[in-house]
C-alpha positions, 0 to 999 in steps of 0.5 A: 065057300061062304056066301058074301053077305052085304053089310053096306049099301049095295048101290054104293061105289064103295061097299062092304061084303061079309065073307065069314070072318072076312070083311071085303071092301069092294070098289065098284065105280065103272068104268074106271073106278075114278075117285070123285066126290061120291067115291071119296064120300063112300070111302069115308063111310066105309072106313067108319063101318070097318072101324065098327066091324073090327071092334074086338068087343063085337061077337061078329067082328071082322077078323081081317079086311080085303080090299078089291075092285071090280072092272078092268082096272083097279082105278084110273086115279082121281077125277081131275075135275075135283081139283079144277073146282078147287084151283079155280075157286076162291081161296084155293090154298085153304080149300086144298088144305081142307081136302087133305085134312078130310081125306088123310083120315081115310088112309089113317083109319084103314091103317089103324084097323086092329086086324090084318088088311090086304089090298088086292090089285088085279090091274092098273092102280093109280094115285088115290087107290095106290095110296090106300093100298099103301095104307094096308098091311099087305099088297097082293098084285096080279102079274099084269098089275101096275102102279103109279103116283102120277100126280105130277101131270097136274102139278100136284104131289100125292097127298093121301099119305102115299109118299111117306108110306111108300118111303116106309116100304121102299126107302126115300130114294125109291119113293122120290123116284116113283113120284118124280118120274110119274111112271107106271111101275109093274108089279114085279118091279115093285115086289123087288122094291118091297112095296108089293108083297106077292105077285100072283098069276093073273088067272085065278087072281081074285080067288087066290087073293080072297083065299089068302085073306081068309087064312089071315082071318082064320088066324089068332086075331089078337096076336095079329093085332099085337104084331101090327102094333109092334111093327108100326112102333118099330118103324115109326119110333124105333126098335127100342120103343117097340121093345118097351111096348112088348110087355103091355102089348104081348103080355095080355095075350096070355089072357085070351081064348086064342092063346089058351085054345092054341096051346091046349090043342098044340099039347094034345094034338101036336103042331099044326092043330092050333084052334083060335077062338078069340075075337 
């Protein structure tokens, strides 16, 4: 196992650790990992760092990203005093709009990374944390994990991209059900909805999630980026739009070390021996 090397402030409530080719984002704001001003600001910083770390021009680029949390829960949600300060202050509508204009790029920046992104949920995952999980490519959950967009308790709707990204995964009716009811939904049920990709045993969950992400990081990085681009285009613009993008997105893969090395090793050593060297 590669020893993680910190690449951002180890005292920050959200930080990045390097585990070989894998960038691990750690949410660590005990006791409940609530999203307050400090945590939101740290997320803004970390997404900027990830954008730089995943740049294809870097020799030491991160080839996959894993998001995990420390503590008993992933997150108890947003610190509601943040909302009170806006609602009780001057021009609350304008300041509320400014908050979402500031925070939506956090989810979008995570979503736009040109590498596979995995969110590992080991326990309760509420509101902003769940919205960031939905901005990742894949969501792994422990058996005991549960999820909720419970903003109705304060008269709000999720506004960091959760409703629309939940609708992409589960469909509009399921998205409305989850948000209208304000319920907490177990991992197994959300796996049936297509929101959670895999439910893993509680015992050894962190190690299993880390190993899963490492396997993605060891894959053909540039081909993964092409897959991500085509799937996103198909979902948001339609299948024919994705078809039209294929020549430009996939054609350039023939001029990468990933493909050359993999094809050569396949022909010389057989299936299962592909070597990916592209970054």
